[in-house]
VEXMAR-217904 format. One record per residue: x, y, z of N, C-alpha, C in turn. Coordinates in steps of 0.02 Angstrom, whole numbers, plus 50000, padded with zeros to 5 digits. Layout:
<atoms>
XYZXYZXYZ/...
</atoms>
This chain:
<atoms>
499695033750422499195029650381499455030450306/499295024750267499525024150201498845026650149/499105029350096498605031550051498485025850004/497865025349984497605020849938497645024149868/497575019549824497605021749746497065026649736/496445026149768495905030149756496085036649793/496465037049854496695043449878497065047049829/497595042849804498095046749752497635048949699/497125045649668496895048049613496395054049632/496145053849696495765060249709496255065549726/496835064449744497305070449756497445073849687/497535069649630497665072449562498435071949564/498675073349492499425074149482499585080649495/500215080149513500555086649522500715091349474/500685088249403500815092449342500195091249291/499645091249318499075090349275499045096249220/499105094449154499075100349105499755100049075/500275095749093500855095349054500895090049004/500365089648966500415085148909500495077448946/500945073548922500965067348942501485065549012/501755071249029502175069749083501765070249152/502065066649192501595065649258502015069549310/502585071049316502925075249362503395079749333/503435086049361503865091849334504645088749321/504895085449369505515082749351505585078749290/505085075449272505125072049202505135076449145/504785082849152504775088149103505445090249098/505825091349160506505095049162507025090249130/506935083849145507335078849117507365078049043/506695077149016506635076148947506865082748909/506625087648926506925094848898507715094948895/507995094248959508755093648955509065088748904/508775082748906509145077648859508995079848789/508385082048776508265085348702508685090848690/508795094848726509405100348710510015098148706/510265093648738510925090048729510965085748669/510395081448654510425077948603510315082348526/510035088048539509935092348477510605096348459/510955098448523511635101648518512155095948483/512065089448506512585084948483512455083648408/511815082848389511655081648323511835087548277/511705094548301511885099748263512645100348243/513055097348296513795097948282513895093048239/513645086748245513765081848203513525082948128/513035088148130512795090248063513235093548017/513705096048054514285100648013514635095547973/514905089348005515275083947972514845080747918/514185080347936513805076147887513695080547829/513575087447831513515091447774514105092347733/514775091847761515425091747725515445084847689/515235079247718515335073447686514745072447626/514195075047638513675074447584513755079547538/513985085447544514075091347497513475095747502/513065094747558512525099747559512755106147606/512455111547602512625118247644512655115447720/513135118447747513305117647826512575119247866/512315124847846511655127347889511205122047884/511165118747816510595114747812510745108147863/511395106347864511545100647895511445101347976/511565108147997511505109148072510835109748089/510385113048042509735113448053509415106048057/509635101148005509405094348012509555091648070/510175093048101510375089248168509975091948224/509915097948224509425100748271508755098348277/508515097648225507765095448219507785088048239/508235083848212508295076848225508375075248297/508915079248322509015078048397508535080048445/508135085148431507585086448470506955081648478/506965077548435506565071348439506475067948499/507025068848533507055064648604506545067348648/506235073348635505785076048688505195072648689/505055068848642504395064648651504525057248663/505055056048690505225048448702504725044748742/504425048248795504015044448837503335043648802/503135047848757502445047748721502465043248668/503085043548635503115039648560503825036148553/503985031048605504635028848597504855025948535/504315021648500504445019148445504725024448383/504445030248383504545035148335505285037148347/505525038348400506155040848421506685035348404/506535028348411507035023948391507015023348316/506455024448288506455024148200506875029348182/506785035248213507225040748182507975039248195/508165036948257508845035348273509125030148216/508655024348205508955019548144509055023548088/508615028948066508605031048001509225036847999/509425038848059510035043148066510685039748069/510705032248075511265028648089511825029948025/511625029347971512155029647915512455037947922/512095042247944512415049247955512855049448011/512895044848053513275044548117513125050548159/512465050448175512245055848202511785053248262/511695056948325511255054348373511295048348415/512015048648447512255043048484511835043048548/511755049148575511445049848639510695048148629/510385050748572509675049148570509555041748555/510155037348524510035031248519510035027548582/510515029648623510575025648689509905026548727/509715033548728509075035348772508435031548738/508475033148676507775029848638507715021948651/508285019048653508245011248661508075009748731/508335013348783508215012448845507445014048857/507155019048831506475020448846505975015848813/506215013048752505825008248711505675001948756/506315000148785506354994048827505974994348888/505984999748926505675001348988504865002748977/504625004248917503965006048908503534999748906/502785001048897502414995548887502314993048820/502804994948769502714991848706502764985048699/502424981448662502494974848661503254971448647/503474966548677504114963948669504374963348601/503944959048559504064958148489504434965248455/503924969548469504134976348431504784979048460/504914978448526505524980748553506144976348525/506014969148515506574965548488506674967348416/506194968948380506324969748302506664976648304/506434981448338506694987848335507474987948360/507614984848407508294984048444508704979948383/508434974348367508874971048309508994974948249/508574979948233508714984248173509274989448189/509214991748242509744996148282510354992748271/510404986548303510994982948299511334981348235/510964979548188511134977448131511334984548087/511064990248098511234997248067511844999748089/511964999148158512615000248186513174996148163/513064989248164513534984748148513794987048062/513304987648019513424989547955513884995447949/513605001847976514005008047973514685006548007/514695003848065515415002948100515814998548051/515564993948020515964988747974516264992947913/515844996947883516095001147824516595005947848/516385009547903516955015147918517555011947943/517645005747971518265002147991518685000447936/518294997647884518624994747831518975000647789/518635006647788518875012647751519535014747794/519455015047861520085017147902520515012547890/520455006047895521025001347887521425002347811/521045002747769521215002947693521595009947689/521425015247725521805021647715522505021247754/522585016047795523185015247834523555010647806/524085011047774524465005947735524895002047780/525135005547824525635002547877525254998247936/524574998547931524164995147980523824988247946/524144982447960523814976947917523544972547972/522994972748004522714967248045522434961847998/522214956448035521924950447996521224952247978/520894947547932520274947647913519784947847974/519894945148030519414945848083519354951348114/519924956748109519834962848151519214966848136/519114968548073518414972948057517784970048080/517654962648068517014960148091516954960548167/517344957748188517474957948274517394964548304/517794969948280517674975848318517044978848294/516674977648236516084979348221515524977148263/515614969648275515094966948319515174970748396/515774971248420515824974248481515514981348484/515634985348447515424991248438514564991848430/514354987848389513554986148384513284984248449/513564978548470513334976748544513384981348605/513894985248596514064989548654513624995448655/513404997548590512965003848582512265002048594/512124995448587511344993948602511224989748656/511494984948668511334979848714511234982648784/511834986548809511684990048880511024994048891/510844998748843510215001948849509664997448847/509654991548804509044987948803508924984148861/509524981048892509504977348949509284980949017/509604987349019509504992149076508744994749070/508484995249010507704996949011507344991149023/507474985849006507044979549028507044979449103/507584979449131507564979349201507214984749237/507214990749211506924995649246506094995349229/506004993249176505304992449156504994986449205/505334981249208505094975349254505044977349326/505504982549349505474983849414504884989049418/504694993349373504194997349380503494993649382/503424989149335502814985349341502734980949407/503304978649439503314974649489503074979749546/503364986049549503164990549608502354992349599/502094993449533501524994649525501034988849542/501194982349531500814977449553500814976449626/501444977849663501384977449727500964983649768/500954989349734500564994549754499904993649742/499604990849683498894988849683498744983849729/499154978549740499014973049785498924975849864/499364980749879499294983449945498684987249954/498514991949900497824995649898497304990949900/497304984649862496694980549865496704976749941/497264975349970497184972150035497044977950095/497154983350083496914988450122496124989850118/495924989050052495194989650043494824984050079/495134977650064494814971050094494794972850170/495454974450198495414974550273494984980250302/494864984250257494354990050282493614987050276/493544983750230492854980250223492744974350278/493344970950291493214965850348493244969650416/493544974750420493424977850485492664980450492/492374983750444491674986250449491244980450452/491414974650424490944969350431491034966950506/491604966250531491724963650598491414967750641/491354974350626491154979650686490364978350681/490064977050609489344976150611489114969150648/489524964450634489354958050673489434958750739/489974962350763489974963450841489314967950873/489194972550829488594976350846488004972250856/487914967650794487344962150798487354958450868/487974955850879488104951150939487844956051001/488044961551006487874965251067487224967351072/486924967651010486124968851006485784962151031/486004957051005485754950551023485764949551102/486314950051127486424950151199485984954451231/485844961551216485524966251254484744963051245/484544960151186483824957651182483724951851225/484214946951234484164941751278484074943951346/484514949251369484454950451442483844954351456/483574958551410483024961751420482444956751419/482434951551381481944945751384481924942951449/482534941151475482574937951546482374942551596/482504948951595482274953751647481584953351646/481234954451575480514954151576480284948651614/480434942351596480144936251619480214936151690/480734937651727480854937651788480424942351827/480594948651803480104954451847479464954251835/479104953051771478464953851757478034948551792/478364941751801477834937251823477844938851910/478364939651940478584940352014478164945752035/478244952452000477904957852028477194958352005/476974954051955476204953751942475904949451995/476314944852021475974941252078475924945152138/476504949252150476484953052208475874957952196/475884960952142475214966452145474584962352157/474494957052131473934953252134473804951652216/474334950152254474224948252328474144954152368/474444959852336474424965952371473684968852370/473364966952317472694969752310472164964752352/472364958352350471954954852388472144956452466/472744958152482472774960252556472484966652579/472394970952527472004976852542471364975652551/471034970652518470334969252519470124964852579/470514960652597470514956352654470594958452730/471104963052722471454964952788470904967752836/470394970852816469884972652881469494966852899/469334962952855468914957152869469304950752908/469814948952874470174943152892470934944052898/471094946452962471814948852978472274942652974/472094936652984472514930352967472644929352903/472294930252859472314928452784472764934252760/472644940752785473074946052767473714945152784/473854942452844474604939952867474874935852814/474534930952795474764925552739474874928452683/474404933052658474624936852595475214940152594/475324944752661475854948852657476524944352659/476544938552693477054933452694477254931352621/476724929452583476844928452515477154933052473/476904939452490477164945752445477954945552460/478064945252525478814946152547479144940152509/478854934052520479224928052487479364929252413/478774931852364478964932952303479494938452296/479474944652329479944948252323480524947152341/480684942352386481364940352393481564935652330/481144931652309481284926952254481444930752182/481124937252181481224941352118481884944652123/482094946552187482694950052206483274944152193/483174937852213483634932952208483834931952137/483324931252084483374930252021483794936351983/483594941652008483864947851989484634948352005/484834945652058485434946752083485914940852046/485564936152030485974930051991486064932551924/485644936651896485634939051823486144944351821/486214949551864486624954451872487384951651889/487444945651922488034942451929488374940251862/487884937051825488134935551751488314940851715/488034947351707488234953151684488984954951705/488934954951771489554956851808490174952751767/490044946551774490644940651743490684943151663/490174944651626490384947751561490814953551566/490684958451602491054963651613491774962451622/491844958151669492584955951686492984953851634/492564949251588492874946051535493134950551484/492744956551480492904961651424493354967651447/493514966851509494004973351545494584973451507/494974967551493495644968251458495684972051389/495024971451354495014974751290494654980751294/494604983751359494234991151361494674995851344/495264995151331495685000751311495605002051231/495454997151201495334998451117494684994751102/494634993651041494014990851014493894982751033/493324981151054493174974751083493124970951009/493624964851015493534960050952492904955950948/492724954550888492054950250887492104944450926/492674940950925492794934050963492614935751038/492804941051066492694942551132491904943551151/491654947651107490844949151102490574942151104/490694937451059490394930851053490544926351120/491234927451151491364923351205490864926251266/490884933251280490534935751314489744932951326/489464933851255488714931551253488714924351267/489144920651234489064913651258489134911951330/489544914451358489604914051437489104915551468/488864921951452488184923851477487604919751478/487514917151409487064912651395487094905851436/487634903351431487804897551463487644898351539/487894902851564487734903851645487074905251663/486714908951615485944909451628485614903251625/485944898651571485494892751565485624888651620/486144887751646486344883551698485984885351773/485934891851777485654894051839484884895651830/484644895251772483914895351753483364890351778/482784891851778482274887351805482234880651766/481994876351789481864869651757481074867151753/480924862551719480274859551716479914857851781/480454854851826480164852151887479834857551932/480014863151915479844869251956479194871951931/478884869051883478194871051858477744870151909/477734865051957477144864452003477224870152053/477784871752077477884878152118477584883752086/477774884852026477624891151981476664890351984/476384885051972475684885251969475364885852043/475794883752088475454884552160475594891752173/475914895852151476064902852161475394906252134/475244904252079474784907152050474004905552078/474074898752104473454896452149473344901052211/473954902852241473994906252306473674913252290/473764916152236473524922852210472914922452199/472494917852207471804916852182471634913952122/472054912352080471854910152015471694902152017/471184899651975471004893151977471374890551920/471784885551939472374883351886472354875651897/472254871951832472244865051830472884862851793/473274858051811473944856151778473924849551772/474104846651702474164840051680474764838851654/475144832351653475724831151629475664824451595/475734823751528475744817951495476304815451468/476554809251464477144806351440477574804851495/478174801851479478704800551525479144806251546/479154808351610479544813951631480264812251620/480684815951575481334815051578481704821551568/482414822551588482774828251581482904830951516/482884836751499483064840051439483684844451439/483944847651383484494852051387484184858151432/484744860551462484494867651502484074872651461/484314872751398483994878451360483154877051339/483104870151333482454868851321481954869251382/482184866451440481864867351497481734874251521/482274879151509482184885551543481644889251494/481694888651418481214890251380480484888351391/480444881751398479774879251423479424881851485/479914883651534479704886551600479414893951590/479874897051544479754904551540479104905351489/478924900451447478394900651413477744900651458/477804895551500477174894651537477074900851590/477724902851616477704908351668477404914551634/477644915951573477384921651541476764920751519/476364915251502475664913951488475224914851554/475494913551610475204914251671475144921651695/475724925051681475764931851695475244935651651/475074933551588474684935851551473924935751572/473814930351599473174928751624472954933351681/473544934451720473394938351782473254945151762/473614948051699473554953951683472954956751642/472734950551603472124951951558471484948351570/471504943351612470884938851617470934937451693/470674941851730470714941651808470194936251828/470224932051872469724926851892469634921951832/469904921251784469804916551731470114909251749/469694904851738470064897851751470594895651694/471074892451722471704891551671471854884951679/472034882051622472324874851616473024874351574/473474871551619474174871351612474354863651585/474504862551522474544855951495475364854051473/475664850051496476304848051481476364841051457/476694839651388476674833251363477384832051343/477604825951367478294824051347478164818751293/478454819551233478404815351182479144812751161/479094809251105479794806051087480344810451062/480224815251026480744819951009480624827051035/480084828451070479924835351091479494836151149/479464841351164479064842551231478594849251203/477994847651228477504852351209477194856051274/476934861851266476684864551322476104868651306/475564870051342474974874151320474674876951384/474504884051380474144887051439473554890351399/472974888151424472394890351408471924893851460/471604899551457471214901751500470534902351475/470034902751520469304904851499469214911351494/468654913651489468464921251503468644923651558/468704930251548468864933951621468184934051663/468264933451731467734933551772467544941651787/466904943151765466784950351780466784951951850/466674947951901466584949151966467304949652009/467774947551966468514947451996468754954751985/469094957052038469434964652041469984964051999/470044968651954470604969651902471204972551941/471784969951937472294971851985472634977951955/472494979651891472704985051851473504986151836/473704979051818474404977851801474524981051728/475024984651714475244987451656475564981751618/475464983151537475744978651495476074982051440/476684979651437477154981651381477044979251311/476644974451307476554971151244477154967751213/477614965751256478144961151228478134954251255/477614951751283477594945251314477654940251259/477094941351215477074935551162477654936351108/477884942051099478504942451054479114939051081/479254940551151479794936951187479754929251188/479074925851194478944919451193479054917351126/478914920351072479034917851012479654917550989/480114922651008480804922950998481134917251028/480984915251100481244910551130481224902951100/480494902951076480384895951048480694894450980/480634900150942480974900250873481634898650870/481974902850928482634901850928482934895250934/482664890550964482764883650971482454879150922/482224882350869481854877750818481154876150823/480934878150872480164876050891479594879650858/479034877450881478444880650845477924884850902/477784890350887477484893850932476764897050905/476174895750943475534897350912475194900850971/474824906050962474464910251018473784912850980/473284913651021472694917150991472034915251032/471544918951023470964918551062470574911751047/470234909251093469834902951082469104904751067/468774900051046468034900751038467614902351096/467854900951153467504901051204467604908351250/467994913451214468234919151236468784920151273/469144914851284469724915251315470424916551282/470984913251290471584914151259472054907651259/472374906851208472744899651220473494902151189/473924898151226474664899151205474994892251204/475214890451143475524883451133476154883751110/476714879951130477294879351098477564871851104/477964871051046478234863851042479014865451031/479404860851070480184861551073480444856051062/480924855551018481294849650998481704847151064/481684841551076482014838351141482804839451133/483104838451065483834841251059483844845050999/484254849751000484384854250944485044855450925/485294855050856485994855350843486304861750872/485924867550871486264873350888486394874950967/486134869251005486154869951077486804869851097/487234864251078487884863251104488434868051074/488264871651024488744875950997488534883050992/487984883551043487834891751043488314896351083/
</atoms>
């Protein structure tokens, strides 16, 4: 794994406390260069003292002090170059001049300052070289070059002592800044990739949660209604068996038919889930991509929608409730026409769950089922009157998720869902679904 900039900052510098140096080898290099420069300037201070007439020890000490300035080249490169320029007339500090100009060009000092100081060093070196060459040529009577010799050699010497250091420093500085820029970009990309990975994992978890919720809602709708009718028929069977064996046989047959229907629907739903598992099997070795999760969820939803119930099955649904002893009246308004599978399945499930709630909470209540086909929508309403106190309560348990599931289904398609008690003491469930919805085709 790669370490980000934050990781490197957390790790800290390996030489924290060594003033302005970042690494130990930088300390060793600068100290070594400063010692060599001080030794060079100290030796050159002897000749400087003889030429100027000052005591030799003074010249040596001056050279040692001036040469040791190279120790601070990383912190104050401008000061090092200024000292070098000042020492040019004394012909001292050639190493310090080369290293100082290189450090100045490679540092973060503004380029205009680098150009000015490099130009001053170039001019100073040219003047000193020009003066010394003229003196040397004048002292040699047998050496008579032309007038071009001294200026040309002075230019060569000045450029040769300044240009290479400056150009190499500019190259190293540009390369260092490029590497830092690439490192920062790599750190930024790594952080962005980490954020994207976290976001993708969150979205994948959200998709898995949504799919689990959808499956739980389907299981609730299928099992709750069928099993509720089975319990009602079983209770009726227990009550009429001693009195009317023929009716008991019919009720037993109905219980068997409903059990088989419930098993068939559960088997179809489990088949959809197994198909989803097969789709995700190639990615089981690693993390499941978000696209795969969405693909599985979409495939499962599409399969469930294609195999799900339709509005033309409402008559059979109502007939089952009538067979269980419920008084149900059904009315259909408007022209019957086909709708998208999601709309028909949702409408069927709303009516189914509403009838299940009547079996659970309002035994013996008269119920009205109304279905209306309109221009751009389909509306359904299930209303029951007050419970009949004389009717036996089947004792069906309630998980409290029926109304929540209906509301989620209807609102997921952009519809409107309303439920609540009526003035007559009953309960009413109403839902309106759009005939077409933009999210249906791309779900």
